[in-house]
DOZA-559292 format. One record per residue: x, y, z of N, C-alpha, C in turn; residue in one letter. Coordinates in pm, whole numbers, padded with zeros to 5 digits, always signed. Layout:
<pts>
XYZXYZXYZA/...
</pts>
This chain:
<pts>
-01880-00695-02446-01762-00672-02357-01793-00763-02227M/-01744-00856-02189-01777-00945-02059-01756-00876-01930P/-01832-00918-01834-01805-00853-01711-01683-00910-01657N/-01600-00818-01604-01461-00853-01551-01502-00851-01368E/-01450-00944-01327-01446-00971-01177-01353-00876-01115A/-01347-00783-01015-01245-00696-00966-01154-00801-00887P/-01008-00738-00898-00895-00810-00836-00900-00749-00713V/-00840-00834-00613-00806-00758-00474-00651-00751-00459T/-00637-00617-00449-00503-00557-00436-00466-00512-00323W/-00339-00526-00256-00261-00493-00145-00209-00355-00132I/-00258-00261-00068-00187-00145-00087-00101-00124+00048A/-00003-00085+00031+00120-00064+00151+00181+00080+00156Y/+00112+00128+00288+00129+00283+00286+00234+00265+00389Y/+00343+00389+00359+00458+00433+00491+00432+00581+00484I/+00416+00634+00614+00384+00770+00635+00453+00793+00762Y/+00444+00916+00822+00490+00962+00918+00371+00998+01009A/+00415+00950+01156+00284+00965+01262+00325+01140+01290D/+00246+01168+01404+00261+01336+01465+00382+01329+01516E/+00460+01255+01573+00581+01248+01635+00695+01237+01536A/+00649+01223+01409+00775+01220+01334+00838+01057+01296G/+00758+00962+01368+00798+00844+01336+00739+00771+01218G/+00798+00661+01172+00778+00610+01052+00665+00491+01108A/+00554+00496+01042+00429+00382+01040+00410+00335+00913K/+00359+00207+00944+00285+00150+00795+00157+00097+00806T/+00065+00081+00716-00057+00034+00713-00050-00033+00577L/-00159-00148+00584-00169-00254+00468-00326-00250+00478I/-00358-00249+00319-00528-00208+00324-00532-00307+00191R/-00669-00357+00192-00713-00446+00061-00791-00368-00016E/-00774-00364-00138-00861-00259-00226-00914-00351-00348I/-01024-00361-00390-01108-00428-00494-01102-00344-00607D/-01037-00367-00718-01047-00276-00839-01029-00354-00951A/-01061-00337-01064-01028-00396-01189-00890-00375-01251L/-00830-00252-01208-00711-00259-01296-00598-00178-01187T/-00483-00195-01220-00390-00149-01106-00424+00021-01086Y/-00430+00090-01196-00452+00245-01196-00585+00258-01117H/-00685+00176-01111-00798+00205-01041-00794+00175-00889D/-00689+00080-00862-00658+00021-00723-00566+00146-00673A/-00483+00195-00764-00379+00306-00691-00455+00425-00678Y/-00549+00473-00728-00659+00597-00715-00728+00559-00601H/-00801+00445-00570-00870+00421-00454-00792+00416-00360F/-00664+00368-00358-00568+00345-00230-00520+00519-00196A/-00510+00578-00297-00449+00718-00278-00582+00807-00199S/-00687+00780-00224-00803+00852-00139-00804+00767+00011K/-00770+00681+00031-00753+00615+00158-00662+00636+00243L/-00552+00733+00208-00442+00729+00270-00452+00758+00393A/-00371+00722+00511-00389+00751+00663-00319+00879+00685P/-00264+00946+00586-00187+01096+00601-00175+01164+00479A/-00163+01293+00504-00153+01383+00373-00015+01343+00306E/+00080+01305+00352+00198+01272+00279+00233+01107+00310E/+00260+01041+00217+00282+00911+00227+00378+00851+00091F/+00402+00708+00127+00467+00647+00026+00362+00523-00013V/+00306+00502-00118+00233+00398-00153+00267+00330-00275L/+00261+00168-00243+00294+00046-00309+00170-00015-00347S/+00119-00053-00443+00001-00138-00483+00043-00266-00563V/-00009-00381-00498+00039-00500-00579-00097-00586-00577R/-00086-00700-00671-00215-00785-00677-00186-00856-00574P/-00288-00909-00476-00280-01008-00364-00248-01144-00401K/-00149-01215-00332-00112-01341-00395-00069-01413-00254S/-00070-01537-00263-00056-01615-00129+00105-01641-00112D/+00181-01553-00204+00329-01544-00174+00410-01427-00111E/+00300-01322-00077+00343-01213-00011+00392-01243+00117Q/+00503-01175+00136+00554-01201+00286+00522-01034+00366I/+00444-01021+00461+00407-00902+00509+00515-00856+00571L/+00588-00927+00619+00738-00882+00687+00819-00777+00620G/+00800-00802+00473+00898-00732+00371+00860-00575+00373S/+00732-00543+00432+00696-00385+00440+00768-00333+00549V/+00793-00412+00669+00860-00337+00780+01020-00358+00749R/+01055-00427+00676+01194-00449+00620+01226-00296+00535Y/+01115-00282+00452+01153-00157+00376+01135-00041+00444S/+01062-00022+00546+01048+00089+00636+01191+00105+00707V/+01221+00008+00764+01357-00002+00840+01479+00036+00750D/+01487-00001+00631+01589+00046+00520+01573+00173+00465R/+01452+00245+00476+01430+00391+00452+01487+00470+00558M/+01457+00428+00684+01487+00523+00787+01651+00511+00815K/+01727+00400+00773+01868+00365+00760+01941+00472+00669E/+01865+00489+00559+01921+00564+00450+01907+00724+00475D/+01831+00767+00556+01825+00910+00607+01957+00962+00706D/
</pts>
């Protein structure tokens, strides 16, 4: 079995701060598989309760889309 290089994954977190406001955090995770990346990202979560999205890192990502998602979630409440 050949050695595989890890993939860099982008973990997007949405969580509530102590005052109840919505916060976001973006982290890079190096892992071989999506499952491993999600597992590692879950262990690095910024809060006890959070929403997590993990995607492979690419040049086509738009970081503003995370803020847009948070704003949309707040509007739905």
